[in-house]
VOPAGU-2260 file (C-alpha; in pm, 1 decimal, decimal comma):
REM VOPAGU-2260
SITE   aa  ch    i         X         Y         Z
SITE  MET   A    0    2683,1   -3823,7    -306,6
SITE  ILE   A    1    2421,2   -3817,9    -586,2
SITE  ALA   A    2    2058,2   -3796,9    -473,3
SITE  LEU   A    3    1822,1   -4007,4    -684,7
SITE  ILE   A    4    1463,0   -3896,8    -630,7
SITE  ASP   A    5    1203,7   -4172,3    -586,1
SITE  TYR   A    6     855,0   -4040,8    -666,9
SITE  GLY   A    7     710,7   -4369,6    -786,9
SITE  ALA   A    8     775,0   -4313,4   -1157,1
SITE  GLY   A    9     974,0   -4603,6   -1284,9
SITE  ASN   A   10    1337,1   -4657,4   -1362,0
SITE  LEU   A   11    1493,6   -4585,2   -1022,0
SITE  THR   A   12    1663,6   -4924,1    -975,4
SITE  SER   A   13    1827,4   -4934,3   -1318,3
SITE  VAL   A   14    1957,3   -4576,3   -1285,8
SITE  LYS   A   15    2096,4   -4656,9    -940,7
SITE  LYS   A   16    2274,9   -4964,3   -1080,8
SITE  ALA   A   17    2429,7   -4758,9   -1360,8
SITE  LEU   A   18    2552,0   -4493,0   -1116,9
SITE  THR   A   19    2698,2   -4759,2    -888,6
SITE  ALA   A   20    2872,5   -4917,8   -1189,7
SITE  ILE   A   21    3063,5   -4594,5   -1254,9
SITE  GLY   A   22    3164,4   -4564,9    -889,9
SITE  ALA   A   23    2917,4   -4299,1    -775,1
SITE  ASP   A   24    2780,8   -4289,0    -421,7
SITE  VAL   A   25    2400,7   -4282,5    -443,8
SITE  LEU   A   26    2144,0   -4167,0    -191,6
SITE  VAL   A   27    1769,6   -4225,2    -233,4
SITE  PRO   A   28    1638,3   -3958,7       5,6
SITE  ARG   A   29    1328,6   -4034,9     210,2
SITE  ALA   A   30    1257,0   -3666,6     277,2
SITE  PRO   A   31    1349,8   -3338,8     102,3
SITE  GLU   A   32    1569,3   -3239,3     396,7
SITE  GLU   A   33    1814,4   -3516,0     301,0
SITE  LEU   A   34    1896,3   -3330,0     -21,1
SITE  ALA   A   35    2130,4   -3116,4     187,8
SITE  GLU   A   36    2375,3   -3410,0     178,8
SITE  ALA   A   37    2377,6   -3434,3    -202,2
SITE  ARG   A   38    2634,5   -3293,7    -443,9
SITE  GLY   A   39    2388,9   -3336,7    -733,4
SITE  VAL   A   40    2030,2   -3450,2    -792,4
SITE  ILE   A   41    1884,5   -3682,0   -1057,8
SITE  ILE   A   42    1511,2   -3694,4   -1137,7
SITE  PRO   A   43    1442,0   -4023,8   -1321,0
SITE  GLY   A   44    1103,0   -4130,4   -1450,0
SITE  VAL   A   45     895,3   -4335,8   -1689,8
SITE  GLY   A   46     525,3   -4293,8   -1756,3
SITE  HIS   A   47     260,9   -4023,1   -1732,1
SITE  PHE   A   48     347,6   -3658,2   -1667,9
SITE  GLY   A   49      82,7   -3652,7   -1395,5
SITE  ALA   A   50     316,1   -3863,1   -1179,1
SITE  THR   A   51     528,1   -3550,9   -1124,9
SITE  ARG   A   52     255,4   -3413,1    -897,2
SITE  ALA   A   53     430,4   -3611,9    -624,6
SITE  LEU   A   54     722,1   -3367,8    -656,0
SITE  HIS   A   55     515,7   -3055,3    -591,7
SITE  GLY   A   56     554,1   -2880,0    -258,4
SITE  ALA   A   57     843,6   -2969,7     -29,7
SITE  TRP   A   58    1032,9   -3180,5    -287,1
SITE  MET   A   59    1017,1   -2900,3    -542,8
SITE  GLU   A   60    1140,8   -2650,4    -284,7
SITE  GLY   A   61    1424,9   -2882,7    -188,1
SITE  ILE   A   62    1530,9   -2935,8    -549,7
SITE  LEU   A   63    1524,7   -2561,6    -617,3
SITE  GLY   A   64    1733,8   -2516,1    -303,2
SITE  VAL   A   65    1996,1   -2752,6    -444,1
SITE  LEU   A   66    2012,5   -2542,7    -760,4
SITE  GLY   A   67    2031,4   -2225,2    -555,6
SITE  ASP   A   68    2343,8   -2364,8    -392,3
SITE  GLY   A   69    2499,8   -2417,4    -736,0
SITE  ARG   A   70    2468,6   -2796,4    -738,5
SITE  PRO   A   71    2366,9   -2968,7   -1067,4
SITE  LEU   A   72    2034,6   -3127,6   -1157,9
SITE  LEU   A   73    1972,6   -3396,7   -1422,3
SITE  GLY   A   74    1631,7   -3509,3   -1547,0
SITE  ILE   A   75    1593,2   -3843,2   -1727,9
SITE  CYS   A   76    1301,6   -3910,3   -1969,2
SITE  LEU   A   77     990,5   -3798,0   -1776,4
SITE  GLY   A   78    1230,2   -3624,1   -1537,9
SITE  MET   A   79    1362,3   -3414,9   -1826,7
SITE  GLN   A   80    1010,7   -3318,8   -1936,9
SITE  TRP   A   81     937,1   -3202,4   -1581,6
SITE  LEU   A   82    1214,0   -2942,5   -1615,7
SITE  PHE   A   83     994,7   -2757,4   -1867,1
SITE  GLU   A   84     683,8   -2547,5   -1803,1
SITE  GLY   A   85     444,2   -2837,4   -1852,0
SITE  SER   A   86     315,5   -3106,7   -2085,4
SITE  ASP   A   87       6,7   -3156,6   -2299,8
SITE  GLU   A   88     -13,5   -3501,2   -2138,6
SITE  ALA   A   89    -134,6   -3343,3   -1812,2
SITE  PRO   A   90    -228,8   -2980,9   -1885,0
SITE  ASP   A   91    -333,8   -2911,8   -1525,5
SITE  CYS   A   92       2,1   -3025,4   -1385,0
SITE  PRO   A   93     277,0   -2761,8   -1404,7
SITE  GLY   A   94     638,9   -2854,6   -1456,5
SITE  LEU   A   95     934,6   -2717,3   -1265,9
SITE  GLY   A   96     958,8   -2432,3   -1517,5
SITE  LEU   A   97    1338,0   -2409,0   -1526,5
SITE  LEU   A   98    1333,9   -2446,4   -1906,6
SITE  ALA   A   99    1098,4   -2257,8   -2137,3
SITE  GLY   A  100     848,2   -2453,7   -2345,5
SITE  GLN   A  101     567,8   -2707,8   -2334,7
SITE  CYS   A  102     614,2   -3080,2   -2396,0
SITE  TYR   A  103     387,0   -3243,8   -2653,9
SITE  ARG   A  104     298,3   -3580,2   -2806,0
SITE  LEU   A  105     495,5   -3716,8   -3099,1
SITE  ARG   A  106     298,0   -3733,4   -3421,3
SITE  SER   A  107     220,8   -4080,2   -3552,1
SITE  ASP   A  108     194,0   -4153,5   -3922,5
SITE  ALA   A  109    -130,5   -4345,7   -3968,3
SITE  ALA   A  110    -104,6   -4342,0   -4348,0
SITE  ASP   A  111     171,1   -4597,6   -4396,4
SITE  GLY   A  112     242,2   -4708,8   -4039,1
SITE  THR   A  113     613,3   -4627,5   -4056,9
SITE  ILE   A  114     606,8   -4389,4   -3761,3
SITE  LYS   A  115     471,0   -4553,0   -3447,1
SITE  VAL   A  116     410,5   -4395,3   -3108,0
SITE  PRO   A  117     531,9   -4470,7   -2847,9
SITE  HIS   A  118     879,6   -4443,1   -2987,9
SITE  VAL   A  119    1080,3   -4737,1   -2853,1
SITE  GLY   A  120    1433,3   -4823,5   -2961,0
SITE  TRP   A  121    1775,2   -4695,1   -3057,3
SITE  ASN   A  122    1818,2   -4359,2   -3230,0
SITE  ALA   A  123    2112,2   -4136,9   -3318,9
SITE  LEU   A  124    2200,7   -3817,0   -3137,9
SITE  SER   A  125    2267,8   -3512,6   -3352,4
SITE  ILE   A  126    2481,8   -3275,0   -3148,5
SITE  ARG   A  127    2402,2   -2906,7   -3204,4
SITE  ARG   A  128    2673,0   -2747,8   -2987,9
SITE  PRO   A  129    2937,3   -2839,9   -2728,8
SITE  SER   A  130    2801,6   -2914,4   -2383,2
SITE  THR   A  131    2939,3   -3032,0   -2050,4
SITE  ILE   A  132    2677,4   -3304,3   -2006,0
SITE  ILE   A  133    2766,7   -3470,0   -2339,4
SITE  GLU   A  134    3141,5   -3415,3   -2331,3
SITE  SER   A  135    3321,9   -3708,5   -2502,5
SITE  VAL   A  136    2992,2   -3831,0   -2654,3
SITE  PRO   A  137    3044,3   -3850,0   -3034,8
SITE  ASP   A  138    2796,0   -3701,0   -3277,0
SITE  GLY   A  139    2574,1   -3976,1   -3416,4
SITE  SER   A  140    2592,9   -4190,7   -3101,6
SITE  GLN   A  141    2307,3   -4437,9   -3064,3
SITE  VAL   A  142    2099,2   -4417,1   -2746,5
SITE  TYR   A  143    1785,1   -4592,9   -2623,3
SITE  PHE   A  144    1446,1   -4419,8   -2612,4
SITE  THR   A  145    1103,7   -4521,8   -2488,1
SITE  HIS   A  146     853,3   -4234,3   -2486,8
SITE  SER   A  147     545,4   -4079,0   -2645,5
SITE  TYR   A  148     598,0   -3716,5   -2544,0
SITE  VAL   A  149     890,0   -3488,2   -2621,6
SITE  ALA   A  150    1031,5   -3149,1   -2532,6
SITE  PRO   A  151    1054,6   -2872,5   -2793,2
SITE  VAL   A  152    1380,2   -2784,5   -2966,1
SITE  THR   A  153    1486,2   -2453,9   -2807,1
SITE  ASP   A  154    1819,9   -2283,6   -2749,2
SITE  ASP   A  155    1864,6   -2516,1   -2449,9
SITE  ALA   A  156    1872,7   -2825,8   -2675,1
SITE  VAL   A  157    2236,2   -2934,8   -2710,8
SITE  ALA   A  158    2144,7   -3251,8   -2902,5
SITE  VAL   A  159    1837,6   -3362,6   -3096,0
SITE  SER   A  160    1702,8   -3685,7   -3234,8
SITE  GLU   A  161    1430,6   -3770,8   -3484,9
SITE  HIS   A  162    1124,2   -3992,0   -3492,6
SITE  GLY   A  163     896,7   -3854,6   -3760,9
SITE  GLU   A  164    1000,6   -3508,8   -3640,2
SITE  THR   A  165    1298,8   -3353,5   -3466,1
SITE  PHE   A  166    1282,6   -3326,3   -3088,1
SITE  ALA   A  167    1512,3   -3230,4   -2800,3
SITE  ALA   A  168    1718,5   -3530,3   -2688,5
SITE  VAL   A  169    1961,4   -3352,5   -2453,4
SITE  VAL   A  170    1913,6   -3013,0   -2291,6
SITE  GLU   A  171    2144,9   -2801,9   -2079,7
SITE  HIS   A  172    2098,8   -2460,5   -1920,9
SITE  GLY   A  173    2353,8   -2365,9   -1658,1
SITE  GLN   A  174    2367,1   -2648,4   -1403,6
SITE  VAL   A  175    2032,3   -2787,4   -1524,6
SITE  SER   A  176    2044,0   -3070,2   -1778,9
SITE  GLY   A  177    1814,0   -3339,7   -1909,7
SITE  VAL   A  178    1804,6   -3634,9   -2146,8
SITE  GLN   A  179    1497,2   -3777,3   -2317,8
SITE  PHE   A  180    1665,3   -4115,7   -2367,5
SITE  HIS   A  181    1764,6   -4361,6   -2095,7
SITE  PRO   A  182    2138,3   -4341,7   -2021,4
SITE  GLU   A  183    2109,7   -4646,5   -1795,5
SITE  LYS   A  184    2002,7   -4849,8   -2102,8
SITE  SER   A  185    2234,2   -4684,9   -2356,2
SITE  GLY   A  186    2557,7   -4873,7   -2302,2
SITE  ASP   A  187    2891,7   -4691,0   -2293,0
SITE  VAL   A  188    2741,6   -4368,4   -2428,8
SITE  GLY   A  189    2489,7   -4352,4   -2145,4
SITE  LEU   A  190    2754,0   -4431,2   -1885,0
SITE  GLN   A  191    2974,4   -4152,4   -2022,8
SITE  LEU   A  192    2688,9   -3905,6   -1983,4
SITE  LEU   A  193    2636,0   -4016,9   -1622,7
SITE  ARG   A  194    3010,9   -3983,0   -1559,1
SITE  ASN   A  195    2992,1   -3628,0   -1691,3
SITE  PHE   A  196    2711,7   -3549,2   -1449,1
SITE  VAL   A  197    2894,5   -3702,8   -1153,3
SITE  ALA   A  198    3203,0   -3496,7   -1245,5
SITE  LEU   A  199    2988,4   -3182,1   -1251,2
SITE  ALA   A  200    2862,7   -3268,2    -904,7
SITE  GLY   A  201    3222,3   -3287,5    -784,7
């Protein structure tokens, strides 16, 4: 059973459909206590970093408990950014702090208008090193992004992409992983990534 956390931040339905399409059993828990039933947890999300305040307190404790039991965690888009220490988008709102670094806004190029923010559309993944979460995903695969803020490229970045600058597209640290793009909107590549996560969850 994969727990999909609903904190009012967007793409829950489309992620649930994608997980169902690959044969995963999905639970949308109503309370943190229900995380005990999950083999893995996914934090989806679209929108402002401040929305993650809804995860503070009991939800955060429950998610950390899942990790403490050795079960995997995946963050998608805003959910990935929440894995870091925080974001310039909401400086007073701390992240989960499992990954080092601060998220920041993409630079726009006002001079010639070629670089627009938000970044919306298909971009290539550049794989930096082998990783469980992107197993069987070829280097150069196209995936779908829609975002204005990004996570820094650290040792935890297993794949990067570029929109005026290079940013972390996929991160993995132990059983914690995250993707800045939307796997549920990225065709076969996105479904393969979700399959990899479900396999990790056993």
